[in-house]
C-alpha positions in Angstrom: 77.5 45.8 14.2 74.7 47.3 12.2 72.4 50.4 12.6 69.4 48.1 13.3 71.1 47.0 16.5 71.5 50.6 17.6 67.8 51.3 16.8 66.8 48.2 18.7 68.6 49.5 21.8 67.0 53.0 21.8 64.5 53.8 24.4 62.1 55.3 21.9 61.6 54.0 18.4 59.8 57.2 17.1 61.4 60.0 15.3 60.7 63.6 16.5 59.7 65.5 13.4 58.1 68.9 12.4 56.5 70.1 9.1 58.6 72.3 6.8 56.1 75.2 7.4 56.7 75.2 11.2 58.5 78.3 12.4 62.1 78.0 13.5 61.1 79.2 17.0 58.6 76.4 17.2 61.1 73.9 16.0 63.6 75.2 18.7 60.8 74.6 21.3 60.5 71.0 20.1 64.3 70.5 20.4 64.2 71.8 23.9 61.1 69.9 24.9 62.6 66.6 23.8 66.3 67.4 24.8 67.6 66.6 21.3 70.0 68.3 18.9 68.0 68.0 15.7 64.6 67.4 14.3 63.6 65.6 11.1 61.5 67.8 8.7 58.6 65.8 7.3 55.5 66.9 5.5 53.7 63.5 5.7 53.6 63.1 9.5 57.0 61.4 9.7 56.7 58.9 6.9 59.4 60.5 4.8 62.0 63.1 5.6 62.5 66.2 3.4 65.2 67.7 5.6 66.7 68.1 9.0 67.2 71.1 11.3 69.8 71.1 14.0 70.6 73.4 16.8 73.7 74.4 14.8 71.6 75.5 11.9 69.5 77.7 14.2 72.6 79.2 15.9 74.3 79.9 12.7 71.4 81.7 11.2 70.8 83.7 14.4 74.4 84.9 14.3 74.1 85.8 10.6 70.6 87.5 10.5 69.4 88.0 14.0 66.3 86.9 15.8 64.1 87.6 12.8 64.9 84.1 11.5 62.9 82.6 14.4 59.6 83.5 12.7 60.7 82.0 9.3 59.7 78.4 8.3 62.2 75.6 9.0 62.3 75.0 5.3 64.4 78.2 4.9 67.3 76.8 7.0 67.0 73.0 7.1 69.5 70.8 5.4 67.5 69.3 2.5 70.4 67.3 1.0 70.2 64.5 3.5 72.9 61.9 4.1 70.9 58.8 5.2 71.6 55.1 5.8 69.6 51.9 6.0 69.1 49.7 9.0 71.6 47.2 7.5 74.4 49.9 7.3 77.6 49.1 9.3 78.2 51.6 12.1 81.8 52.1 10.9 80.4 53.4 7.6 78.0 55.7 9.4 80.7 57.0 11.7 83.0 57.7 8.7 80.1 59.6 6.9 79.3 61.7 10.0 83.0 62.5 10.6 83.7 63.4 7.0 80.5 65.4 6.6 80.8 67.0 10.0 77.2 66.3 11.2 75.8 64.4 14.1 72.5 63.0 13.2 71.5 60.6 10.4 68.0 59.6 9.4 67.6 55.9 8.8 65.5 54.9 5.8 64.1 51.6 4.8 62.3 51.4 1.4 62.4 55.2 1.3 60.4 55.3 4.7 61.8 56.9 7.8 62.4 54.3 10.4 64.7 56.0 12.9 67.6 58.3 13.4 71.1 57.6 14.8 73.3 60.1 16.4 77.0 60.4 16.7 76.6 59.5 20.3 74.7 56.4 19.5 77.4 55.3 17.1 80.3 56.0 19.5 78.5 54.2 22.3 78.0 51.2 20.1 81.7 51.2 19.0 82.8 51.5 22.6 80.6 48.5 23.5 82.0 46.5 20.6 85.6 47.3 21.6 84.8 46.3 25.3 83.4 43.0 24.1 86.4 42.3 21.9 88.7 43.1 24.8 86.8 40.7 27.1 87.0 38.0 24.5 90.7 38.4 23.9 91.4 38.4 27.7 89.3 35.3 28.0 91.3 33.6 25.3 94.6 34.6 26.8 93.5 33.2 30.2 92.2 30.0 28.6 88.5 30.5 29.3 
């Protein structure tokens, strides 16, 4: 299974993004409004990604420096060294990268343009679906169907 199949199955094809100059407080509001765990940072209205800011990034900084970080721009705390994939990436490869890198959100790029985002939950759901289909196929073969 490929990442494109996950993107095709998502309810929304758009990627929630904020500019690098937006305050951490405003970014946290975007996360809460959309019920998501990370937001892509883009300075060209979502065409390309310059970083990603997660709930974890915000909580870590709050713990370290207090509420003053909420007025800082997201560029101060975002992850700028992005790990990305393309729509043709295999979900096993994405799952391995997320597990080894200890992150839960991966921007999807095609020709250096942001086309989507996949989450650890998306990948696990796809893997479970794949395993269930394989199980059904094997049971069908055993039963002679």
